N, CA, C and O atoms as CSV, one atom per row, in Angstrom:
chain,resi,resn,atom,element,x,y,z
A,1,MET,N,N,99.561,108.171,100.149
A,1,MET,CA,C,98.616,108.004,99.084
A,1,MET,C,C,97.480,108.693,99.455
A,1,MET,O,O,96.768,109.179,98.576
A,2,THR,N,N,97.182,108.819,100.704
A,2,THR,CA,C,96.318,110.001,101.272
A,2,THR,C,C,96.017,111.390,100.159
A,2,THR,O,O,94.938,111.816,99.746
A,3,ASP,N,N,97.300,111.831,99.907
A,3,ASP,CA,C,97.374,112.933,98.943
A,3,ASP,C,C,96.821,112.789,97.348
A,3,ASP,O,O,96.418,113.658,96.574
A,4,ILE,N,N,96.947,111.580,97.212
A,4,ILE,CA,C,96.476,111.228,95.821
A,4,ILE,C,C,95.155,110.711,95.999
A,4,ILE,O,O,94.493,110.348,95.026
A,5,ASN,N,N,94.659,110.641,97.342
A,5,ASN,CA,C,93.160,110.164,97.112
A,5,ASN,C,C,92.378,111.340,97.408
A,5,ASN,O,O,91.190,111.373,97.085
A,6,ALA,N,N,92.910,112.265,97.966
A,6,ALA,CA,C,92.547,113.599,98.413
A,6,ALA,C,C,92.427,114.309,97.075
A,6,ALA,O,O,91.279,114.536,96.693
A,7,ARG,N,N,93.432,114.691,96.311
A,7,ARG,CA,C,93.077,115.225,94.741
A,7,ARG,C,C,92.452,114.474,94.073
A,7,ARG,O,O,92.215,115.053,93.013
A,8,ILE,N,N,91.974,113.350,94.073
A,8,ILE,CA,C,91.196,112.219,93.336
A,8,ILE,C,C,89.931,112.906,93.613
A,8,ILE,O,O,89.302,113.485,92.728
A,9,ALA,N,N,89.409,112.820,95.307
A,9,ALA,CA,C,88.215,112.970,95.572
A,9,ALA,C,C,87.667,114.735,95.473
A,9,ALA,O,O,86.548,115.196,95.249
A,10,VAL,N,N,88.829,115.336,95.713
A,10,VAL,CA,C,88.203,116.750,95.212
A,10,VAL,C,C,87.857,116.985,93.775
A,10,VAL,O,O,86.930,117.743,93.490
A,11,LYS,N,N,88.662,116.278,92.721
A,11,LYS,CA,C,88.234,116.333,91.438
A,11,LYS,C,C,86.744,115.758,91.264
A,11,LYS,O,O,85.886,116.291,90.560
A,12,LYS,N,N,86.600,114.775,91.898
A,12,LYS,CA,C,85.415,114.124,91.909
A,12,LYS,C,C,83.849,114.674,92.608
A,12,LYS,O,O,82.714,114.199,92.559
A,13,GLY,N,N,84.356,115.740,93.173
A,13,GLY,CA,C,83.285,116.726,94.092
A,13,GLY,C,C,83.073,116.531,95.507
A,13,GLY,O,O,82.064,116.857,96.133
A,14,TRP,N,N,84.284,115.878,96.032
A,14,TRP,CA,C,83.999,115.584,97.467
A,14,TRP,C,C,84.448,116.832,98.299
A,14,TRP,O,O,85.518,117.228,97.837
A,15,LYS,N,N,84.161,117.361,99.025
A,15,LYS,CA,C,84.746,118.422,100.232
A,15,LYS,C,C,85.144,118.213,101.325
A,15,LYS,O,O,84.561,117.567,102.196
A,16,HIS,N,N,86.167,118.731,101.395
A,16,HIS,CA,C,87.041,118.701,102.758
A,16,HIS,C,C,86.745,119.605,103.840
A,16,HIS,O,O,86.949,120.765,103.483
A,17,HIS,N,N,86.247,119.486,105.301
A,17,HIS,CA,C,86.168,120.715,106.322
A,17,HIS,C,C,86.594,120.309,107.281
A,17,HIS,O,O,86.414,119.159,107.682
A,18,GLU,N,N,87.259,121.185,107.854
A,18,GLU,CA,C,87.841,121.216,109.090
A,18,GLU,C,C,87.310,122.314,110.073
A,18,GLU,O,O,87.251,123.526,109.867
A,19,CYS,N,N,86.980,121.693,111.062
A,19,CYS,CA,C,86.396,122.533,112.120
A,19,CYS,C,C,87.548,122.632,113.167
A,19,CYS,O,O,88.087,121.775,113.867
A,20,PHE,N,N,87.780,124.288,112.998
A,20,PHE,CA,C,89.006,124.601,114.186
A,20,PHE,C,C,88.287,124.698,115.474
A,20,PHE,O,O,89.065,124.711,116.428
A,21,GLU,N,N,87.167,124.762,115.756
A,21,GLU,CA,C,86.558,124.992,117.125
A,21,GLU,C,C,86.749,123.628,117.793
A,21,GLU,O,O,87.110,123.572,118.969
A,22,CYS,N,N,86.573,122.799,117.248
A,22,CYS,CA,C,86.470,121.264,117.855
A,22,CYS,C,C,87.384,120.498,117.425
A,22,CYS,O,O,87.303,119.331,117.808
A,23,ASN,N,N,88.441,120.831,116.585
A,23,ASN,CA,C,89.707,120.390,115.792
A,23,ASN,C,C,89.114,118.966,115.375
A,23,ASN,O,O,89.478,117.880,115.825
A,24,HIS,N,N,88.134,119.198,114.430
A,24,HIS,CA,C,87.218,117.752,113.702
A,24,HIS,C,C,87.623,117.957,112.448
A,24,HIS,O,O,87.819,119.136,112.153
A,25,GLU,N,N,87.847,116.961,111.429
A,25,GLU,CA,C,87.708,117.217,110.091
A,25,GLU,C,C,87.001,116.178,109.635
A,25,GLU,O,O,86.908,115.114,110.247
A,26,HIS,N,N,86.357,116.466,108.325
A,26,HIS,CA,C,85.401,115.491,107.686
A,26,HIS,C,C,85.518,115.794,106.182
A,26,HIS,O,O,86.028,116.781,105.652
A,27,TRP,N,N,84.849,114.577,105.534
A,27,TRP,CA,C,84.742,114.914,103.838
A,27,TRP,C,C,83.188,114.250,103.615
A,27,TRP,O,O,82.623,113.197,103.907
A,28,GLN,N,N,82.743,115.921,102.694
A,28,GLN,CA,C,81.309,115.635,102.486
A,28,GLN,C,C,81.079,115.086,100.866
A,28,GLN,O,O,81.670,115.491,99.865
A,29,THR,N,N,80.195,114.202,100.942
A,29,THR,CA,C,80.193,113.740,99.639
A,29,THR,C,C,79.724,114.775,98.518
A,29,THR,O,O,79.297,115.871,98.882
A,30,PRO,N,N,79.795,114.439,97.102
A,30,PRO,CA,C,79.600,115.193,96.210
A,30,PRO,C,C,78.037,115.535,96.220
A,30,PRO,O,O,77.690,116.566,95.644
A,31,ASP,N,N,77.131,114.781,96.800
A,31,ASP,CA,C,75.658,114.886,96.955
A,31,ASP,C,C,75.325,115.934,98.142
A,31,ASP,O,O,74.206,116.443,98.211
A,32,GLY,N,N,76.133,116.169,98.876
A,32,GLY,CA,C,75.797,117.436,99.779
A,32,GLY,C,C,75.936,116.141,101.494
A,32,GLY,O,O,76.157,116.643,102.596
A,33,GLY,N,N,75.808,115.033,101.377
A,33,GLY,CA,C,75.640,114.127,102.241
A,33,GLY,C,C,77.037,114.298,103.244
A,33,GLY,O,O,78.124,114.500,102.701
A,34,ILE,N,N,76.954,114.227,104.381
A,34,ILE,CA,C,77.852,114.409,105.820
A,34,ILE,C,C,77.973,113.017,106.436
A,34,ILE,O,O,77.024,112.366,106.872
A,35,SER,N,N,79.047,112.700,106.422
A,35,SER,CA,C,79.680,111.430,107.768
A,35,SER,C,C,80.810,112.245,108.257
A,35,SER,O,O,81.842,112.568,107.668
A,36,PHE,N,N,80.256,112.610,109.896
A,36,PHE,CA,C,81.231,113.118,110.548
A,36,PHE,C,C,82.197,112.249,110.873
A,36,PHE,O,O,83.127,112.733,111.517
A,37,ASN,N,N,82.267,110.736,110.534
A,37,ASN,CA,C,83.206,109.753,110.887
A,37,ASN,C,C,84.026,109.653,109.624
A,37,ASN,O,O,84.993,108.897,109.711
A,38,GLN,N,N,83.835,110.279,108.430
A,38,GLN,CA,C,84.533,110.117,107.471
A,38,GLN,C,C,85.591,111.140,107.479
A,38,GLN,O,O,85.437,112.129,106.762
A,39,THR,N,N,86.740,111.011,108.270
A,39,THR,CA,C,87.912,111.691,108.476
A,39,THR,C,C,88.870,111.787,107.198
A,39,THR,O,O,89.631,112.740,107.031
A,40,ASP,N,N,88.763,110.720,106.319
A,40,ASP,CA,C,90.193,110.387,105.209
A,40,ASP,C,C,89.038,110.549,104.016
A,40,ASP,O,O,87.814,110.498,104.136
A,41,PRO,N,N,89.775,110.743,102.933
A,41,PRO,CA,C,88.904,110.613,101.685
A,41,PRO,C,C,88.651,109.430,101.311
A,41,PRO,O,O,89.075,108.467,101.948
A,42,PRO,N,N,87.932,109.305,100.236
A,42,PRO,CA,C,88.131,107.652,99.746
A,42,PRO,C,C,89.295,107.267,99.299
A,42,PRO,O,O,90.203,107.954,98.832
A,43,GLN,N,N,89.213,105.820,99.508
A,43,GLN,CA,C,90.560,105.115,99.385
A,43,GLN,C,C,90.540,104.290,97.847
A,43,GLN,O,O,90.403,103.101,97.563
A,44,TYR,N,N,90.734,105.454,97.065
A,44,TYR,CA,C,90.720,104.906,95.337
A,44,TYR,C,C,92.117,104.349,95.333
A,44,TYR,O,O,92.222,103.536,94.414
A,45,THR,N,N,93.305,104.496,96.068
A,45,THR,CA,C,94.345,104.156,95.538
A,45,THR,C,C,94.675,102.385,96.041
A,45,THR,O,O,95.617,101.633,95.790
A,46,THR,N,N,93.414,102.211,96.839
A,46,THR,CA,C,93.567,100.464,97.310
A,46,THR,C,C,92.439,100.006,97.178
A,46,THR,O,O,92.515,98.780,97.267
A,47,ASP,N,N,90.941,100.492,96.934
A,47,ASP,CA,C,89.756,100.156,96.875
A,47,ASP,C,C,89.562,99.637,95.323
A,47,ASP,O,O,89.683,100.457,94.413
A,48,TRP,N,N,89.272,98.321,95.053
A,48,TRP,CA,C,89.442,97.835,93.416
A,48,TRP,C,C,87.928,98.612,92.966
A,48,TRP,O,O,87.903,99.017,91.804
A,49,ARG,N,N,86.985,98.787,93.598
A,49,ARG,CA,C,85.486,99.417,93.442
A,49,ARG,C,C,85.718,100.905,92.673
A,49,ARG,O,O,85.443,101.234,91.519
A,50,LEU,N,N,86.257,101.578,93.637
A,50,LEU,CA,C,86.670,102.977,93.508
A,50,LEU,C,C,87.623,103.222,92.193
A,50,LEU,O,O,87.378,104.074,91.339
A,51,ALA,N,N,88.694,102.379,92.172
A,51,ALA,CA,C,89.580,102.229,90.967
A,51,ALA,C,C,88.958,101.752,89.556
A,51,ALA,O,O,89.564,102.006,88.515
A,52,GLY,N,N,87.914,101.158,89.552
A,52,GLY,CA,C,87.472,100.302,88.743
A,52,GLY,C,C,86.259,101.523,88.242
A,52,GLY,O,O,85.831,101.446,87.090
A,53,GLU,N,N,85.818,102.478,89.041
A,53,GLU,CA,C,85.205,103.443,88.681
A,53,GLU,C,C,86.020,104.527,87.793
A,53,GLU,O,O,85.706,105.050,86.724
A,54,LEU,N,N,86.923,104.651,88.425
A,54,LEU,CA,C,87.747,105.747,87.493
A,54,LEU,C,C,88.203,105.090,85.933
A,54,LEU,O,O,88.217,105.733,84.883
A,55,LEU,N,N,88.496,103.915,86.066
A,55,LEU,CA,C,88.756,103.235,84.890
A,55,LEU,C,C,87.728,103.324,83.847
A,55,LEU,O,O,87.976,103.541,82.661
A,56,GLU,N,N,86.551,103.146,84.353
A,56,GLU,CA,C,85.491,103.099,83.514
A,56,GLU,C,C,85.265,104.510,82.872
A,56,GLU,O,O,84.755,104.600,81.756
A,57,GLU,N,N,85.694,105.737,83.670
A,57,GLU,CA,C,85.371,106.769,83.004
A,57,GLU,C,C,86.690,107.422,81.749
A,57,GLU,O,O,86.501,108.396,81.022
A,58,MET,N,N,87.790,106.696,81.781
A,58,MET,CA,C,88.547,107.093,80.763
A,58,MET,C,C,88.508,105.853,79.618
A,58,MET,O,O,88.494,104.642,79.842
A,59,GLU,N,N,88.498,106.456,78.489
A,59,GLU,CA,C,88.477,105.831,77.091
A,59,GLU,C,C,89.711,104.851,76.645
A,59,GLU,O,O,90.817,104.972,77.171
A,60,ASN,N,N,89.545,104.245,76.020
A,60,ASN,CA,C,90.697,103.572,75.330
A,60,ASN,C,C,91.557,102.994,76.199
A,60,ASN,O,O,92.599,102.745,75.592
A,61,VAL,N,N,91.622,102.630,77.440
A,61,VAL,CA,C,92.584,102.416,78.147
A,61,VAL,C,C,92.976,100.767,78.500
A,61,VAL,O,O,92.118,99.897,78.643
A,62,THR,N,N,94.356,100.553,78.600
A,62,THR,CA,C,94.878,99.275,78.664
A,62,THR,C,C,95.477,99.519,80.009
A,62,THR,O,O,95.849,100.634,80.374
A,63,LEU,N,N,95.569,98.286,80.833
A,63,LEU,CA,C,96.146,97.970,82.081
A,63,LEU,C,C,96.904,96.781,81.909
A,63,LEU,O,O,96.319,95.759,81.550
A,64,ASN,N,N,98.136,96.778,82.120
A,64,ASN,CA,C,99.332,95.906,81.828
A,64,ASN,C,C,100.047,95.814,83.133
A,64,ASN,O,O,100.177,96.739,83.934
A,65,HIS,N,N,100.520,94.534,83.266
A,65,HIS,CA,C,101.598,94.029,84.318
A,65,HIS,C,C,102.797,93.615,83.520
A,65,HIS,O,O,102.739,92.627,82.787
A,66,PHE,N,N,103.750,94.252,83.624
A,66,PHE,CA,C,105.074,93.714,83.084
A,66,PHE,C,C,106.343,94.124,83.651
A,66,PHE,O,O,106.296,95.070,84.438
A,67,ASP,N,N,107.490,93.587,83.400
A,67,ASP,CA,C,108.589,93.625,84.059
A,67,ASP,C,C,109.443,94.965,83.283
A,67,ASP,O,O,109.547,94.941,82.056
A,68,VAL,N,N,109.926,95.903,83.932
A,68,VAL,CA,C,110.228,96.987,83.094
A,68,VAL,C,C,111.444,97.276,83.969
A,68,VAL,O,O,112.435,97.513,83.279
A,69,ILE,N,N,111.648,97.324,85.199
A,69,ILE,CA,C,112.727,97.303,85.982
A,69,ILE,C,C,112.398,96.195,87.408
A,69,ILE,O,O,113.150,95.454,88.041
A,70,ASP,N,N,111.382,96.404,87.493
A,70,ASP,CA,C,110.832,95.389,88.430
A,70,ASP,C,C,109.437,95.386,87.902
A,70,ASP,O,O,109.117,96.200,87.035
A,71,TRP,N,N,108.584,94.511,88.380
A,71,TRP,CA,C,107.027,94.352,87.735
A,71,TRP,C,C,106.549,95.105,88.425
A,71,TRP,O,O,106.499,95.217,89.650
A,72,LYS,N,N,105.990,95.923,87.222
A,72,LYS,CA,C,105.256,97.200,87.728
A,72,LYS,C,C,103.698,96.980,86.519
A,72,LYS,O,O,103.608,96.339,85.471
A,73,TRP,N,N,102.829,97.697,87.150
A,73,TRP,CA,C,101.421,98.035,86.455
A,73,TRP,C,C,101.358,99.424,85.861
A,73,TRP,O,O,101.725,100.453,86.427
A,74,GLN,N,N,100.764,99.304,84.447
A,74,GLN,CA,C,100.902,100.531,83.359
A,74,GLN,C,C,99.761,100.729,83.145
A,74,GLN,O,O,99.200,99.813,82.544
A,75,CYS,N,N,98.990,101.829,83.473
A,75,CYS,CA,C,97.651,102.351,82.729
A,75,CYS,C,C,98.006,103.497,81.736
A,75,CYS,O,O,98.567,104.554,82.026
A,76,SER,N,N,97.569,103.084,80.492
A,76,SER,CA,C,97.748,103.888,79.657
A,76,SER,C,C,96.571,103.959,78.651
A,76,SER,O,O,95.644,103.160,78.514
A,77,CYS,N,N,96.864,105.266,77.886
A,77,CYS,CA,C,96.116,105.353,76.928
A,77,CYS,C,C,96.900,105.981,75.802
A,77,CYS,O,O,97.315,107.130,75.954
A,78,PHE,N,N,97.172,105.225,74.517
A,78,PHE,CA,C,97.793,105.761,73.242
A,78,PHE,C,C,96.923,107.156,72.729
A,78,PHE,O,O,97.510,108.210,72.483
A,79,TYR,N,N,95.952,107.053,72.650
A,79,TYR,CA,C,95.353,108.482,72.061
A,79,TYR,C,C,95.170,109.489,72.821
A,79,TYR,O,O,94.949,110.495,72.147
A,80,SER,N,N,95.160,109.695,74.053
A,80,SER,CA,C,95.491,110.505,74.836
A,80,SER,C,C,96.367,111.180,75.709
A,80,SER,O,O,96.376,112.160,76.455
A,81,LYS,N,N,97.323,109.989,75.204
A,81,LYS,CA,C,99.029,110.096,75.351
A,81,LYS,C,C,99.178,110.436,77.147
A,81,LYS,O,O,99.851,111.327,77.665
A,82,PHE,N,N,98.471,109.591,77.706
A,82,PHE,CA,C,98.820,109.501,79.460
A,82,PHE,C,C,99.072,108.010,79.426
A,82,PHE,O,O,98.585,107.087,78.774
A,83,SER,N,N,100.118,108.111,80.472
A,83,SER,CA,C,100.513,106.614,81.011
A,83,SER,C,C,100.949,106.962,82.499
A,83,SER,O,O,101.306,108.046,82.960
A,84,ALA,N,N,100.814,105.711,83.122
A,84,ALA,CA,C,101.274,105.832,84.620
A,84,ALA,C,C,101.711,104.389,84.922
A,84,ALA,O,O,101.037,103.419,84.576
A,85,LEU,N,N,103.112,104.282,85.719
A,85,LEU,CA,C,103.500,103.065,86.141
A,85,LEU,C,C,103.507,103.284,87.900
A,85,LEU,O,O,103.855,104.255,88.572
A,86,ALA,N,N,102.926,101.838,88.332
A,86,ALA,CA,C,103.000,101.850,89.853
A,86,ALA,C,C,103.136,100.373,90.344
A,86,ALA,O,O,103.204,99.426,89.559
A,87,ASP,N,N,103.169,100.256,91.628
A,87,ASP,CA,C,103.469,98.881,92.047
A,87,ASP,C,C,102.367,97.865,92.106
A,87,ASP,O,O,102.467,96.638,92.095
A,88,THR,N,N,101.020,98.813,92.190
A,88,THR,CA,C,99.684,98.024,92.230
A,88,THR,C,C,98.494,98.797,90.954
A,88,THR,O,O,98.440,99.973,90.593
A,89,PRO,N,N,97.834,97.868,90.608
A,89,PRO,CA,C,96.870,98.412,89.407
A,89,PRO,C,C,96.279,99.556,89.646
A,89,PRO,O,O,96.153,100.560,88.945
A,90,GLN,N,N,95.775,99.193,91.172
A,90,GLN,CA,C,94.721,100.591,91.535
A,90,GLN,C,C,95.529,101.741,91.731
A,90,GLN,O,O,95.000,102.850,91.670
A,91,MET,N,N,96.703,101.623,91.951
A,91,MET,CA,C,97.541,102.870,91.816
A,91,MET,C,C,97.655,103.417,90.589
A,91,MET,O,O,97.208,104.536,90.337
A,92,ALA,N,N,98.276,102.658,89.708
A,92,ALA,CA,C,98.564,103.002,88.383
A,92,ALA,C,C,97.090,103.594,87.645
A,92,ALA,O,O,97.139,104.494,86.806
A,93,ILE,N,N,95.962,103.046,88.021
A,93,ILE,CA,C,94.560,103.585,87.458
A,93,ILE,C,C,94.632,105.285,87.972
A,93,ILE,O,O,94.528,106.341,87.348
A,94,CYS,N,N,94.839,104.982,89.283
A,94,CYS,CA,C,94.356,106.463,89.903
A,94,CYS,C,C,95.120,107.665,89.278
A,94,CYS,O,O,94.584,108.595,88.675
A,95,LEU,N,N,96.770,107.472,89.567
A,95,LEU,CA,C,97.888,108.300,88.783
A,95,LEU,C,C,97.476,108.590,87.269
A,95,LEU,O,O,97.539,109.757,86.884
A,96,ALA,N,N,96.985,107.422,86.239
A,96,ALA,CA,C,96.740,107.605,85.009
A,96,ALA,C,C,95.392,108.433,84.937
A,96,ALA,O,O,95.287,109.194,83.975
A,97,TRP,N,N,94.471,108.379,85.738
A,97,TRP,CA,C,93.106,109.278,86.175
A,97,TRP,C,C,93.582,110.615,86.006
A,97,TRP,O,O,93.307,111.283,85.009
A,98,LEU,N,N,94.341,111.053,87.021
A,98,LEU,CA,C,94.917,112.331,87.491
A,98,LEU,C,C,95.196,112.913,86.133
A,98,LEU,O,O,94.570,113.815,85.576
A,99,GLU,N,N,96.449,112.115,85.606
A,99,GLU,CA,C,96.985,112.861,84.417
A,99,GLU,C,C,96.098,112.841,83.367
A,99,GLU,O,O,96.503,113.475,82.392
A,100,TRP,N,N,95.174,112.397,83.260
A,100,TRP,CA,C,93.804,112.142,81.978
A,100,TRP,C,C,93.280,113.502,82.733
A,100,TRP,O,O,93.490,114.516,82.067
A,101,ARG,N,N,92.757,113.675,83.761
A,101,ARG,CA,C,92.036,115.051,84.243
A,101,ARG,C,C,92.572,116.436,84.156
A,101,ARG,O,O,92.063,117.535,83.937
A,102,GLU,N,N,94.000,115.928,84.449
A,102,GLU,CA,C,94.701,117.480,84.522
A,102,GLU,C,C,95.634,117.457,83.374
A,102,GLU,O,O,96.551,118.278,83.349
A,103,GLY,N,N,95.497,116.645,82.477
A,103,GLY,CA,C,96.526,116.896,81.172
A,103,GLY,C,C,95.435,117.659,80.270
A,103,GLY,O,O,95.736,118.065,79.148
């Protein structure tokens, strides 16, 4: 999940910094703020508040929970032709957002 969180963070303007001298890494916020304690990207795939922000950016999106093979969450937009299936609604939102941004 960290890879997905990192991909989203970079697209949202976060910057990943590594200090090879002190073997420390951190994420810098889009507005340039630095928290040296933030060694992981924001947790879009598990945090409802962050996933909700992604959901609000997309237009005409549906989020459904249904039985495909096993119960899955689907986040999709018919007009933009993107869709993502996942075990959690937050992950479905994240995968759909990436497809929407990269598509």
